[in-house]
N, C-alpha and C positions, 0 to 999 in steps of 0.2 A: 052172713058170717064173715068175719075178718079172715084175710088170707094169711096162712102160716106157711112159711117155707123153711127148709132145712138146708144147711151147707156144711160139709165136712170142714173142720178146722185144721189148719196146718201150722207149722212153726212160724210162718209169716204173721199169724194171728196171735202170737203169744202175749203181746202187750194188751191187746183187747181182752183176751182170755183172763189175764191177771186182773185187770180192772173189774170185769164183771164178777169174777170169783170173790174178790174182796168185798165188793158192794153187796152182793146177794148173801154171802155168808154172814157178814156183819148185821145186815137187816134181819136175818132169821134168828141168829144165835147171840148177837152182841149183848142184849139186855140180860141174858141168863148166865153170863159168864163174866169172870173178873177181867178187868181191862188188861192186866198183865198176861193172863192165859190167852185171851183173844189176840193180843198183839204178837205174842210169841208164835201162836199157831198160824196166823196170817203170814208172818214173815217166813216161816218154814214151808208151809204147804203151798203158798202161792208166789214163791220167788220165780223169777224168770227162768232160772236154772232148773228148778223142780218141774215147772210146767212144760218147759221144752223137752225134758226127759220123758214126761208123760205123753206128749204129743208125738214123739218118735217111737214110742214103745210099740212093737209089732202086734201085740195082743190087746191093745186099747185103741179106742176111736172116740173122737169128740165130734158132736154136731152142734153148730150154732143154730138157734131158732130165731126167725125173724117174723114179726107181726107187721103186716102192711109195709114191709121193707125195712123196718127198724129193728135192730138187734134187741132181742127181748130176753134171751136166756140161752142155756146150753144143756147138753146131755153128754155124759161120759159113760162108755160101756167098756167092760173088761171081760175077757174070756181066758180059759186055761189058767196058767200060772200067774197071770196079771190080776186075778181076782183077789180081793182082800181076805177071803175065806175060801177054803176048799169045800164046796158044796156038791161037787160031782161033775163028771165029764159032760153031762147034758145041760149044764146051766150057763147062763149069761148073766153077768152082774151089771146092774145099773148102779154105778158108784155115785154119780151126781146127777140130779136134776135141779138146776139153779135157774130161777126166773126172777128178773128184776121186779122190784115192788110195784111199779106202775103198770106192769103187764100181767099181774096175777089175775086169775079168774076170767081169762080170755080163751081157755081151751088149750093152752100150751102144754100143761102137764099131761093131759090125755094124749095129745099129739106126740109128745116125746116118748111116752110109754108105748104107743103104737109103733113108733120107730124102733124101739128096743125089741118089740115082739117081731117086727119084720126082719131085723138083723138076726135075731135068734133063729128064725125060720131059714134064712139064707145059710146060716152056719150049722143047720141041722141040730139045733138045740131044742129041747122040749120044755125048758123051764127058764124063767126070768126071775131073778131075786135082787133084793136090795136091803140096805140097812137104814133104819130111821130112828132118830133119837127118841128114847122112851117118853120124853116130855113134849114132843112135837105131835100133839094130838090131832091137829088139823091134817097133817100129812098122813098119819096113820089111817084116819078115816077115809081120806082120798084113795089111798092104796087099797084099803079093804073094799071100797066101792068098785074098784077096777078088777077085783077078783084075787087080790093077794091075801095070804094068810100067814100068821106067825109060825116060823119053824125053829126059832131059837133066839139067842142073844149073843152079842159079842161086845168087847170093850173098845171104845173109841177114846183115844187120848186127846183131850182138849188142853193143850199146854201141860200143866202138871195135874190136871183133874181127870181121873178116869171116869168116863161116862158110859152108860149102857145104851147100846143101839139094839133095837128089835130087828131080827132078820126076818124078812117077809118074802114069800115066794108065790109065783103064779105058774101053773102048768098051762102051756099053750098047745093048741091043737095043731 
């Protein structure tokens, strides 16, 4: 099995974080959205200023994932007021699991969810939750396979296009 290692990202990593964010988001969602909405979203969500603010936010943390020493993806976790939805005091949000296309299907997603669960335990949280686009069936199946179940929906603005994300949660022991 390939070696997967994780490293906390810092503000010194902002350019790398921006590049991987744009690449992975475009790969996953680019074909299903208008070029205008995609460009506007990428410009806003993944600007150096926005990502720097997220990196220094005290209730959020980023982990870079490396496969055999090569940057392959990342995880963003939020707790408390940093969560995109208030789902309760005992919850930790997985806001992003982004994996570069060439590294998909190498166990990174499972390893990143395991990291989220480990952090949740450290923070004395009993639930991990996330949002997944209603049209991203592969991701939904993956999360269901790991024990997540649907708890609701929320709106994700993709430029000017309101989209529905399914909110999924897993209770951890």
